[in-house]
C-alpha positions as CSV (number, residue, x, y, z in Angstrom):
1,M,-277.0,78.6,-30.7
2,A,-278.1,79.1,-34.1
3,D,-281.5,80.0,-35.3
4,V,-282.9,76.7,-37.0
5,L,-285.5,78.3,-39.2
6,P,-283.2,79.7,-41.8
7,L,-281.7,76.3,-42.1
8,V,-285.1,74.7,-42.4
9,E,-286.3,77.1,-45.0
10,A,-283.1,76.5,-46.9
11,R,-283.7,72.7,-46.8
12,L,-287.3,73.2,-48.0
13,R,-286.1,75.3,-50.9
14,T,-283.5,72.7,-51.9
15,A,-286.0,69.9,-51.8
16,L,-289.1,71.7,-53.3
17,G,-287.8,74.7,-55.0
18,E,-288.9,78.2,-54.6
19,P,-292.1,78.9,-52.7
20,D,-294.7,80.9,-54.8
21,A,-296.7,82.1,-51.6
22,R,-296.4,82.3,-48.0
23,A,-298.5,83.2,-45.0
24,A,-298.0,83.8,-41.4
25,V,-300.3,82.9,-38.5
26,T,-299.7,83.7,-34.8
27,F,-301.7,82.3,-32.0
28,L,-301.9,83.9,-28.5
29,G,-299.0,82.7,-26.5
30,T,-297.1,80.9,-29.4
31,D,-294.2,81.6,-31.8
32,R,-295.3,82.7,-35.4
33,I,-296.0,79.9,-37.7
34,E,-295.5,80.4,-41.5
35,V,-296.9,78.1,-44.2
36,L,-295.1,78.1,-47.4
37,R,-296.7,76.9,-50.8
38,F,-294.7,75.1,-53.5
39,Q,-296.0,74.5,-57.0
40,E,-294.6,71.4,-58.9
41,G,-296.5,70.4,-62.1
42,D,-300.1,69.5,-61.0
43,V,-299.2,69.0,-57.4
44,V,-299.1,71.9,-54.8
45,R,-297.2,71.4,-51.5
46,Y,-297.7,73.3,-48.2
47,A,-295.0,73.2,-45.9
48,T,-294.9,74.8,-42.3
49,L,-292.0,76.9,-41.1
50,G,-291.7,77.7,-37.3
51,M,-292.8,74.4,-35.6
52,S,-289.1,73.2,-35.4
53,A,-288.1,76.7,-33.7
54,Q,-288.5,74.9,-30.3
55,P,-288.3,71.1,-29.5
56,M,-291.5,69.3,-28.9
57,T,-291.8,68.2,-25.1
58,D,-293.4,65.2,-23.6
59,P,-296.6,66.6,-22.0
60,T,-295.8,64.5,-18.8
61,A,-292.3,66.1,-18.4
62,M,-292.1,68.6,-15.4
63,L,-289.8,71.0,-17.3
64,A,-289.7,71.6,-21.0
65,D,-286.3,71.2,-22.3
66,P,-285.1,74.3,-24.4
67,V,-282.6,72.4,-26.3
68,Q,-283.1,68.6,-26.7
69,G,-286.3,66.9,-28.0
70,P,-287.8,66.2,-31.4
71,R,-288.2,68.9,-34.0
72,A,-290.4,68.8,-37.0
73,E,-292.2,70.6,-39.7
74,L,-295.3,69.5,-41.7
75,V,-295.8,68.9,-45.2
76,L,-299.0,68.4,-47.2
77,S,-299.3,67.5,-50.9
78,V,-302.5,67.8,-52.9
79,R,-303.4,67.9,-56.6
80,A,-303.7,71.6,-57.7
81,G,-306.9,73.1,-59.2
82,L,-309.4,70.5,-57.8
83,A,-310.4,72.4,-54.7
84,D,-309.7,75.6,-52.9
85,T,-306.8,73.9,-50.9
86,D,-305.1,77.3,-50.1
87,K,-307.6,77.7,-47.4
88,V,-305.7,74.9,-45.7
89,L,-303.1,77.5,-44.5
90,R,-304.8,78.2,-41.1
91,P,-305.6,74.6,-40.2
92,L,-302.0,73.6,-41.0
93,A,-300.8,76.5,-38.7
94,V,-303.1,75.2,-36.0
95,L,-301.5,71.8,-36.4
96,A,-298.1,73.2,-36.4
97,A,-298.7,75.2,-33.2
98,S,-300.2,72.1,-31.3
99,P,-296.8,71.2,-29.7
100,Q,-296.5,74.6,-28.1
101,V,-300.4,75.1,-27.4
102,E,-301.3,71.6,-26.3
103,G,-297.8,70.2,-25.3
104,V,-298.1,67.2,-27.8
105,V,-295.3,65.5,-29.5
106,V,-296.1,65.0,-33.3
107,A,-294.7,61.7,-34.5
108,P,-295.3,59.3,-37.3
109,G,-298.6,57.3,-36.9
110,A,-300.3,59.9,-34.9
111,S,-303.7,61.4,-36.0
112,L,-304.3,65.2,-35.9
113,D,-307.7,66.8,-36.0
114,V,-308.6,70.3,-36.6
115,G,-312.3,69.8,-36.2
116,D,-313.3,71.4,-39.3
117,P,-312.8,70.7,-43.1
118,L,-309.1,71.2,-44.0
119,W,-310.4,73.4,-46.9
120,P,-314.0,74.3,-48.1
121,G,-315.8,71.4,-48.9
122,A,-313.1,68.9,-47.9
123,P,-314.0,65.4,-46.9
124,F,-311.3,65.5,-44.3
125,T,-310.8,67.1,-40.8
126,S,-307.9,65.1,-39.7
127,V,-304.5,63.8,-41.1
128,L,-302.3,60.9,-40.5
129,V,-298.6,61.9,-39.9
130,A,-296.5,59.6,-42.1
131,E,-292.9,58.7,-41.9
132,P,-290.4,61.3,-43.0
133,G,-287.4,61.1,-45.3
134,G,-289.1,60.6,-48.6
135,L,-289.8,64.1,-50.0
136,V,-287.6,66.2,-47.7
137,E,-284.6,64.8,-46.0
138,D,-284.1,65.2,-42.4
139,L,-282.0,68.3,-41.4
140,E,-279.1,67.4,-39.1
141,L,-278.4,70.2,-36.6
142,D,-275.3,70.7,-34.3
143,A,-275.2,68.4,-31.2
144,P,-277.0,68.4,-28.8
145,L,-280.0,69.4,-31.1
146,D,-282.1,66.8,-32.5
147,P,-282.5,66.8,-36.4
148,V,-285.6,68.4,-37.9
149,R,-287.9,65.9,-39.5
150,F,-290.2,66.7,-42.4
151,L,-293.4,64.9,-41.6
152,P,-295.9,64.3,-44.6
153,L,-299.5,64.7,-43.8
154,L,-302.0,62.3,-45.3
155,P,-305.7,63.6,-45.2
156,M,-308.1,61.0,-43.6
157,T,-312.0,60.9,-43.8
158,A,-313.8,60.7,-40.6
159,N,-314.5,56.8,-41.5
160,E,-310.9,56.3,-42.0
161,A,-309.8,58.2,-38.9
162,A,-312.2,56.0,-37.0
163,W,-311.1,52.8,-38.7
164,K,-307.3,53.7,-37.9
165,R,-308.1,54.3,-34.2
166,V,-309.2,50.5,-34.0
167,H,-306.7,48.9,-36.5
168,G,-303.7,51.3,-36.4
169,A,-301.9,53.5,-38.8
170,Q,-300.1,50.7,-40.6
171,A,-303.3,48.9,-41.5
172,L,-304.8,51.9,-42.9
173,Q,-301.8,52.8,-45.1
174,E,-301.8,49.2,-46.4
175,R,-305.6,49.5,-47.1
176,W,-304.8,52.6,-49.0
177,L,-302.0,50.9,-50.9
178,T,-304.0,47.9,-51.8
179,N,-306.8,50.0,-53.2
180,G,-304.5,52.4,-55.2
181,T,-305.9,55.2,-53.1
182,D,-304.6,58.7,-54.6
183,L,-303.9,60.4,-51.3
184,R,-303.3,63.8,-53.1
185,D,-306.7,63.9,-54.5
186,P,-308.4,66.8,-52.3
187,S,-311.9,65.5,-53.0
188,R,-311.3,61.7,-52.9
189,T,-313.7,59.5,-50.9
190,S,-313.0,57.0,-48.1
191,V,-311.2,53.9,-48.9
192,P,-313.4,50.7,-48.6
193,L,-313.2,49.6,-45.0
194,E,-315.1,46.4,-44.9
């Protein structure tokens, strides 16, 4: 069976260009997770590499299937130069390791929380997992492997995360859209939720 990570990195390079930095984090008992940084104009994108090495497994399953199951990587886009967003590397690696560590399946509509600001002074400790396919196309793998999906992460303030738990991901995204919220602004305030 082919190692999927070289294919994933090639897809990221095709979609986002050459990374200008990369960092690796290894947590006890997990595979290594890398975070690649891509600069495009005034936007910097951080993409994980390593989460898709193993399929995600339903936490209620008795045995983890080593072949079949959803595979994903995470992509975060923010405006460059407005905050020290390079400190997001470790929190992103933590989120990417969560399927291995906590047995969660990361899917669109989910909330992921790191418990601390995503970067120094950030008003966000959590992210909303958005629908894939816009920025980086899914990477089809040979059967029976599931494709690798590149899931965009949208930072949420504590108020937005609480509102989303009550009203749902779709309602929060509609609220952002209605208010013209710049989701790439690393220091934005919460959208009006009244």
